[in-house]
C-alpha positions as CSV (number, residue, x, y, z in Angstrom):
1,M,31.6,19.3,-68.1
2,K,32.4,16.3,-66.1
3,T,32.3,18.6,-63.0
4,V,29.1,20.2,-64.1
5,A,27.4,16.6,-64.5
6,S,28.6,15.7,-61.0
7,S,27.4,19.1,-59.2
8,V,24.1,18.6,-60.5
9,Y,24.2,14.9,-59.3
10,L,25.3,16.2,-56.2
11,A,22.7,18.9,-55.8
12,I,20.1,16.7,-57.1
13,V,21.1,13.8,-54.4
14,T,21.3,16.9,-51.7
15,L,17.6,17.9,-52.2
16,G,16.3,14.2,-51.7
17,L,17.8,13.9,-49.1
18,A,16.5,17.0,-47.6
19,I,12.9,16.2,-48.7
20,G,13.5,12.8,-47.3
21,I,14.4,14.2,-43.8
22,G,12.1,16.7,-43.7
23,A,9.4,14.5,-44.5
24,Y,10.4,11.9,-41.6
25,A,10.6,14.6,-39.1
26,I,7.1,15.7,-40.2
27,N,6.0,12.0,-40.0
28,R,7.2,11.7,-36.7
29,L,5.0,14.9,-35.0
30,A,1.7,13.7,-33.4
31,A,-0.4,13.3,-37.2
32,V,-3.4,15.6,-37.6
33,N,-6.9,13.8,-37.1
34,A,-5.4,11.1,-35.4
35,P,-5.7,10.3,-31.4
36,A,-3.6,12.2,-29.2
37,P,-1.3,10.2,-27.0
38,Q,-2.5,9.1,-23.5
39,V,0.5,10.6,-21.2
40,A,1.1,11.1,-17.6
41,Y,2.8,14.1,-17.0
42,T,4.0,16.1,-13.8
43,Q,1.9,19.2,-12.9
44,L,3.9,22.3,-11.5
45,D,3.0,22.0,-8.2
46,G,4.3,18.3,-8.3
47,T,1.0,16.4,-8.7
48,A,1.0,13.6,-11.5
49,A,-2.0,13.5,-13.9
50,N,-3.1,11.7,-17.2
51,T,-4.2,13.5,-20.4
52,S,-6.8,10.8,-20.3
53,A,-8.8,12.5,-17.8
54,L,-8.8,15.5,-20.3
55,L,-11.4,13.7,-22.6
56,G,-14.5,15.4,-23.4
57,K,-12.7,18.8,-23.1
58,V,-10.9,20.6,-25.9
59,V,-7.4,20.7,-25.0
60,M,-4.5,23.2,-26.1
61,V,-0.9,21.7,-25.6
62,N,1.7,24.1,-25.8
63,F,5.4,23.0,-26.1
64,W,7.5,26.2,-25.0
65,A,10.6,27.2,-23.3
66,T,12.0,30.1,-21.1
67,T,14.4,30.6,-23.2
68,C,12.7,30.8,-26.2
69,V,12.1,34.5,-27.3
70,V,8.9,34.0,-29.4
71,C,7.6,31.5,-26.5
72,V,7.9,34.3,-23.8
73,N,6.8,37.2,-25.9
74,E,3.5,34.8,-27.2
75,M,2.9,34.1,-23.5
76,P,0.7,37.1,-22.7
77,Q,-1.7,36.5,-26.1
78,L,-1.6,32.6,-24.7
79,V,-2.9,33.8,-21.2
80,A,-5.4,35.8,-23.1
81,T,-6.9,33.1,-25.2
82,H,-6.6,30.7,-22.5
83,Q,-8.8,33.3,-20.3
84,L,-11.0,34.0,-23.1
85,F,-12.3,30.3,-23.7
86,R,-11.5,28.6,-20.2
87,E,-15.3,28.8,-18.9
88,R,-16.6,27.1,-22.0
89,G,-14.2,23.9,-21.2
90,L,-10.8,25.1,-23.0
91,H,-8.0,23.4,-21.0
92,T,-4.5,24.3,-21.8
93,L,-1.5,22.4,-21.2
94,A,1.5,24.6,-20.9
95,V,4.7,22.2,-21.3
96,A,8.1,23.0,-20.4
97,M,10.8,21.4,-22.8
98,S,13.2,18.8,-20.6
99,Y,16.2,21.3,-21.2
100,D,14.0,23.7,-19.6
101,P,15.4,23.8,-15.6
102,P,12.3,23.3,-13.4
103,A,13.5,26.2,-11.3
104,Y,13.4,28.6,-14.5
105,V,9.7,27.2,-15.3
106,V,8.7,27.9,-12.0
107,D,9.9,31.2,-11.7
108,F,8.5,32.4,-15.0
109,A,5.2,30.8,-14.0
110,N,4.7,32.4,-10.7
111,R,6.4,35.7,-12.0
112,K,3.8,35.7,-14.7
113,Q,1.0,34.3,-12.8
114,L,0.4,31.5,-15.5
115,P,-3.5,30.7,-15.2
116,F,-3.3,27.0,-16.8
117,T,-1.9,23.8,-16.3
118,V,1.9,24.1,-16.5
119,V,3.8,20.8,-16.9
120,I,7.4,20.0,-16.0
121,D,8.6,17.5,-19.0
122,N,12.3,17.2,-17.1
123,T,12.7,13.6,-18.9
124,G,11.2,14.6,-22.3
125,S,8.3,11.8,-22.4
126,V,5.4,14.4,-23.0
127,A,7.3,16.2,-26.6
128,R,8.3,12.3,-27.2
129,A,4.7,11.3,-27.1
130,Y,3.6,14.0,-28.9
131,G,6.0,13.0,-32.0
132,D,9.6,14.1,-30.3
133,I,8.7,17.7,-30.5
134,Q,12.5,19.5,-30.6
135,G,11.1,23.2,-32.1
136,T,9.2,25.8,-29.7
137,P,6.5,27.1,-29.6
138,T,4.5,24.0,-30.6
139,T,1.1,23.9,-30.4
140,L,-1.5,21.5,-30.6
141,L,-5.2,21.4,-30.5
142,I,-7.2,18.5,-29.2
143,D,-11.0,18.4,-30.0
144,K,-13.4,16.9,-27.4
145,K,-13.1,13.4,-28.9
146,G,-9.5,13.3,-28.3
147,R,-7.9,14.0,-31.7
148,V,-5.1,16.4,-32.9
149,V,-7.0,18.5,-34.8
150,E,-4.3,21.1,-35.5
151,R,-0.5,21.6,-35.1
152,Y,1.1,25.0,-35.0
153,V,4.9,25.3,-34.9
154,G,6.4,28.6,-34.4
155,E,4.5,32.1,-33.9
156,H,0.9,32.0,-33.5
157,D,-1.5,33.6,-35.7
158,F,-4.0,34.2,-32.7
159,K,-6.9,35.5,-34.6
160,A,-6.8,32.2,-36.5
161,L,-6.1,30.2,-33.3
162,K,-9.4,31.6,-31.2
163,K,-11.4,30.8,-34.7
164,R,-10.5,27.3,-34.3
165,I,-10.7,27.0,-30.7
166,D,-14.2,28.7,-30.9
167,V,-15.4,26.0,-33.6
168,L,-14.0,23.1,-31.6
169,L,-15.8,24.0,-28.0
170,N,-19.3,24.6,-30.1
171,E,-19.0,21.0,-31.6
172,S,-20.9,18.2,-29.7
């Protein structure tokens, strides 16, 4: 009888810890409807830039890695989404994770002819600024007012993503 009570107690404590750790991890991500962080970054060509220059635009920030199978598989759809909306003002930042060797990122971007801004986040500062992002793919949508309005973790539903981008681009 004592072992059953101990097992139940241990299960409750473990569940409580898991919920607490999960809530902490979610809260560290860039909060939806919160201002997007203003962060400096290095573009693929070595040029320095800052997200503050993107205020007034709809921005899709995609955290990815060349070693992430889902990221690589969905890249053609990310490219198509960017091309569909770029003339209407969508700006896309593809942020390569810090553990991704820059040479791999450059090679991938060149081979796939990525038409958007590729960011080399070799220090992890961009991922940290957006809530210490670890998992890929993670995509954030930022509205024209500079607020994070959507956060997608994992494989995208591109139909829903396109609908949301369309709505954001139509907002004044």
